[in-house]
C-alpha positions in Angstrom: -0.1 61.3 46.7 -0.3 64.4 44.6 -0.6 64.2 40.8 0.7 67.0 38.6 0.1 68.1 35.0 2.9 69.7 32.9 1.0 73.0 33.1 1.3 73.1 36.9 -2.2 71.8 37.8 -2.1 69.6 40.9 -4.7 67.3 42.4 -5.0 64.3 44.7 -7.4 62.6 42.4 -6.1 60.6 39.3 -9.4 60.9 37.5 -9.4 64.7 37.8 -5.9 64.8 36.5 -6.8 62.6 33.6 -9.8 64.8 32.7 -7.7 67.9 33.1 -5.0 66.6 30.7 -7.6 65.9 28.0 -8.6 69.6 28.1 -5.2 71.1 28.9 -3.2 72.6 26.1 0.0 71.2 27.7 -1.4 67.8 28.4 -0.6 66.4 24.9 2.9 67.8 24.7 5.9 66.8 26.8 7.5 70.3 26.8 6.3 73.0 29.1 6.7 76.6 27.9 9.0 78.9 29.8 7.5 81.1 32.5 5.6 84.0 30.9 5.9 82.5 27.4 2.7 82.4 25.5 1.7 79.2 23.6 0.8 79.8 20.0 -1.7 77.4 18.4 -0.9 76.0 15.0 -2.8 77.5 12.1 -5.4 75.2 10.7 -5.2 74.7 6.9 -8.8 73.4 6.7 -10.9 75.1 4.0 -13.2 77.7 5.6 -16.4 75.9 4.4 -15.4 72.8 6.4 -14.6 74.5 9.6 -17.0 74.5 12.6 -18.8 77.6 13.8 -16.5 77.6 16.9 -13.4 77.7 14.7 -14.8 80.5 12.5 -15.7 82.5 15.6 -12.1 82.2 16.9 -10.8 83.5 13.5 -13.3 86.3 13.5 -12.4 87.2 17.1 -8.7 87.3 16.2 -9.5 89.7 13.3 -11.6 91.9 15.5 -15.0 91.3 13.8 -17.9 92.2 16.1 -21.2 90.5 16.5 -19.8 87.0 15.9 -22.1 85.2 18.4 -25.2 86.5 16.6 -24.1 85.4 13.1 -24.7 82.0 11.5 -22.0 80.0 9.7 -22.6 81.6 6.3 -22.5 85.1 7.7 -19.3 84.3 9.5 -17.7 83.0 6.3 -18.8 86.2 4.4 -17.4 88.4 7.2 -14.1 86.6 7.2 -13.7 86.8 3.4 -14.7 90.4 3.1 
């Protein structure tokens, strides 16, 4: 028996499907986006000082800031503010 995620991922193994759904962006929602439609992530309203380094790096990457992987949290905060 084949098991299928909403995103189109298929597997014969239930455990692999379960693990995939935990990581899949479509796994939590019941609606699948139309073909070719990009899924936009909701903006996080968490204050910058409480965000993780990974979240700060995503924001910096979206803004086009370079050298984000060599900077620490404080430097990332300064780069995003300035």
